C-alpha positions in Angstrom: -20.4 36.9 -20.6 -17.2 35.6 -19.7 -17.3 32.3 -17.1 -14.7 34.2 -14.8 -13.7 37.6 -14.4 -9.8 37.4 -15.2 -6.8 39.4 -16.2 -3.4 38.3 -17.1 -0.6 39.0 -15.0 2.0 41.2 -16.7 5.3 39.6 -15.6 6.3 36.7 -14.6 9.8 35.7 -12.7 12.4 33.2 -14.7 11.1 30.7 -12.1 7.5 30.8 -12.5 8.1 30.5 -16.5 10.2 27.3 -15.9 7.3 26.0 -13.5 4.8 26.4 -16.3 6.8 24.7 -18.7 7.7 22.2 -16.8 3.9 20.9 -15.7 0.7 20.7 -17.0 -3.3 20.6 -15.8 -3.6 18.8 -12.6 -4.4 15.2 -13.4 -3.6 13.4 -10.2 -6.2 12.2 -7.8 -3.7 11.3 -5.0 -4.9 12.7 -1.7 -2.3 12.1 1.2 -2.7 11.9 4.9 -0.7 10.7 7.5 -2.5 8.5 11.0 -0.3 8.6 14.1 -0.8 5.6 16.2 0.4 4.7 19.9 2.7 1.7 19.5 3.1 0.0 22.9 0.1 -2.4 23.0 1.1 -3.8 19.6 4.8 -3.9 20.2 4.4 -5.5 23.1 2.2 -8.4 21.3 4.3 -8.5 18.2 7.3 -9.4 21.1 5.1 -12.1 23.1 3.7 -13.6 19.6 7.9 -13.9 18.5 8.6 -15.1 21.8 5.5 -17.8 22.1 6.0 -19.2 18.3 9.4 -18.2 16.8 8.1 -16.7 14.1 9.0 -13.6 12.8 5.6 -11.2 13.1 6.1 -7.8 11.9 4.0 -4.6 11.9 3.5 -4.8 8.5 2.0 -8.1 8.9 -0.7 -6.2 11.6 -1.2 -3.2 9.7 -2.3 -6.0 6.7 -5.0 -7.4 9.0 -5.9 -4.2 10.0 -6.1 -3.0 6.7 -7.9 -6.1 5.7 -10.5 -5.6 8.5 -11.3 -2.3 7.7 -11.9 -3.1 4.1 -13.9 -6.2 5.5 -16.1 -3.1 7.4 -16.6 -0.7 5.2 -17.1 -2.7 1.8 -17.5 0.0 -0.6 -14.1 0.9 -0.2 -12.8 -2.5 -1.1 -13.0 -1.5 -4.8 -11.7 -0.6 -8.1 -12.5 1.7 -11.1 -13.5 0.5 -14.2 -14.9 2.4 -17.0 -15.9 5.4 -15.0 -17.9 3.0 -13.0 -17.2 1.9 -9.5 -16.9 -2.2 -8.9 -16.7 -3.7 -5.3 -14.6 -6.6 -4.8 -15.5 -9.8 -3.5 -11.9 -10.7 -2.1 -9.7 -8.4 0.2 -6.1 -8.6 -1.2 -3.5 -6.6 0.6 -0.1 -6.3 -1.1 3.2 -6.5 0.3 6.3 -4.9 -1.3 9.2 -7.3 -0.8 13.3 -5.5 -1.9 14.9 -8.2 -3.6 18.4 -8.6 -5.4 18.4 -9.2 -8.8 20.9 -12.3 -9.5 22.5 -10.7 -12.9 23.3 -7.2 -11.8 23.1 -6.9 -8.5 20.6 -4.3 -8.3 17.9 -3.7 -5.3 14.9 -4.7 -7.4 10.8 -4.6 -5.9 8.7 -7.3 -5.9 5.5 -8.3 -3.9 3.5 -10.8 -2.9 -0.5 -10.2 -1.9 -2.3 -11.7 1.1 -5.9 -12.1 0.4 -8.4 -12.1 3.2 -6.4 -11.6 6.0 -9.2 -10.7 8.4 -10.5 -14.2 8.1 -7.1 -15.4 8.7 -5.0 -15.9 12.2 -1.6 -14.1 12.4 0.1 -17.2 12.8 -1.5 -17.9 8.9 -0.7 -14.7 7.3 3.3 -14.5 8.4 3.5 -18.6 7.1 1.0 -17.7 3.7 3.7 -14.4 3.5 6.8 -16.2 3.9 5.9 -18.6 1.8 5.0 -16.5 -1.1 8.3 -13.9 -0.7 10.5 -17.1 -0.3 9.1 -18.0 -3.8 9.5 -14.6 -5.4 13.1 -14.2 -4.2 14.0 -17.9 -5.3 12.6 -17.3 -8.8 10.6 -19.7 -7.9 7.1 -18.0 -9.0 6.3 -18.9 -12.7 4.2 -16.0 -13.7 5.6 -13.2 -11.5 8.9 -14.4 -12.9 7.9 -14.2 -16.0 6.5 -10.7 -16.1 9.8 -9.7 -14.8 11.7 -11.0 -17.6 9.2 -9.7 -19.9 9.5 -5.8 -18.9 13.5 -6.5 -18.4 13.9 -7.5 -22.1 11.3 -4.9 -23.5 12.8 -2.0 -25.2 12.5 2.2 -23.3 10.1 3.2 -25.8 7.7 0.2 -25.2 7.7 0.3 -21.1 4.5 3.1 -20.9 2.4 1.5 -23.6 3.0 -2.1 -22.5 2.1 -1.6 -18.8 -0.7 0.7 -20.0 -2.1 -2.3 -22.0 -1.7 -5.0 -19.1 -3.2 -2.8 -17.0 -6.4 -2.1 -18.9 -6.6 -6.1 -20.1 -6.4 -6.9 -16.6 -8.3 -4.9 -14.8 -10.4 -3.1 -17.2 -11.2 -5.8 -19.2 -10.8 -8.0 -16.4 -9.2 -10.8 -18.3 -7.3 -13.4 -16.8 -4.0 -13.2 -18.6 -1.9 -16.1 -16.5 -1.8 -18.1 -20.1 0.5 -14.6 -21.2 2.2 -15.3 -17.5 0.8 -12.1 -16.4 -0.2 -12.8 -12.4 -4.1 -13.1 -11.5 -5.1 -10.0 -9.6 -1.3 -9.4 -8.4 -1.9 -6.5 -6.4 -5.1 -7.0 -4.4 -7.4 -4.0 -2.8 -4.5 -1.9 -1.0 -0.7 -1.8 -0.7 1.4 -1.9 2.5 5.3 -1.1 2.9 7.7 -0.8 5.7 9.9 2.0 5.1 10.5 2.2 8.5 12.5 -1.1 7.9 14.8 1.0 5.7 15.1 3.7 8.7 13.1 6.6 7.3 10.5 8.1 9.5 8.5 9.3 6.8 7.1 9.0 3.1 4.7 9.3 0.8 4.2 6.6 -1.8 2.8 7.1 -4.8 -0.4 5.7 -6.7 0.8 3.1 -9.3 -1.6 3.5 -12.5 -1.1 0.3 -14.0 -2.0 -1.4 -10.7 -5.5 0.3 -10.1 -5.0 0.0 -6.5 -6.6 2.8 -4.6 -4.9 2.4 -1.7 -1.5 2.8 -0.5 -0.1 2.6 2.8 3.6 3.0 4.2 5.0 2.5 7.8 7.7 4.7 9.5 9.7 3.5 12.0 8.1 3.4 15.6 10.5 6.4 17.7 10.3 7.8 21.2 8.1 11.1 21.5 6.4 13.1 23.4 2.9 12.1 24.5 0.2 13.8 27.0 -1.3 10.9 29.5 -3.5 11.8 31.6 -2.5 15.2 31.3 1.0 14.6 32.0 3.8 14.3 30.0 5.4 11.3 29.1 7.2 9.2 26.5 5.4 7.4 24.5 6.2 5.0 21.2 4.6 6.7 18.0 4.2 4.8 14.9 2.7 6.9 11.5 1.2 5.3 9.1 1.5 7.5 5.4 -1.7 6.7 3.1 -1.7 7.7 -0.2 -5.5 7.3 -1.8 -7.5 7.9 -5.0 -10.3 10.3 -4.8 -11.7 9.1 -8.0 -12.8 5.8 -5.4 -12.3 6.6 -2.0 -12.8 10.2 0.0 -12.5 11.7 3.2 -15.4 9.7 5.1 -13.3 6.3 3.8 -10.2 7.4 5.4 -12.0 8.7 8.4 -13.8 5.3 9.5 -10.6 3.5 8.1 -8.9 5.9 10.7 -10.8 4.8 13.4 -10.5 0.9 12.7 -6.7 0.8 12.2 -6.3 3.0 15.8 -9.3 0.5 17.0 -6.8 -2.5 15.9 -3.6 -0.8 17.1 -4.8 -0.3 21.0 -6.2 -3.8 21.3 -4.0 -6.2 19.2 -5.4 -9.2 21.3 -8.7 -8.5 20.9 -8.8 -7.5 17.4 -5.8 -9.8 15.8 -6.6 -12.6 17.9 -5.5 -14.1 21.0 -1.8 -15.3 21.3 -0.4 -18.4 20.5 
């Protein structure tokens, strides 16, 4: 007795045959979701913060703290997968994508900086720490990060996949501190945040990065004026969309639902959640 009762489809179109030849069985655990956020309150908070401090607070900083607050309130989501077991992190780390220009080729490159335990820090501390780390990255002063960048620039193409797989396995599965080999300690943290809105994009989903072992990525789109309903009346409101990608092996819909509520709460009451304006 077979497990399934099946019969073979007698004919396939040329496209279907090409599709079957292109893709293999699905092994991607990515789940995607979009969160719509009313942004009037947080934009007012950011503008007032900039005016009072002269510091360039951004929605990325706000989202980083919102994610840190979320993970601190839901510690079982602050996790990493090792040996098919889920391990909980002691620290909450949020990785920011940083665009930079390669000084040799002039090509646009991507790097990043991680802020740990942002939920315990003021927005002023987060901005200052982030700016200091980004400055070191862009000026090539982060020795471990620069060492790994130069290593991968020199590796032959056929070695890229095994090298990244090995680096990820040693760093996160074997859990070895590889700073002696020029690999930064915990370089990606618990979650990644990237601001695609700064590029003029309203929406995009970013892929999981296997060697980073990060189970949650969030892309922030550009704020736009859109029709909203307030008190039963149609009005124009400012809307920000956050596009989340998460690893279904570590996180599920219940985590996503709780996280979305926390992020909405933070953006609705930024002064209460992020701290009073300086």
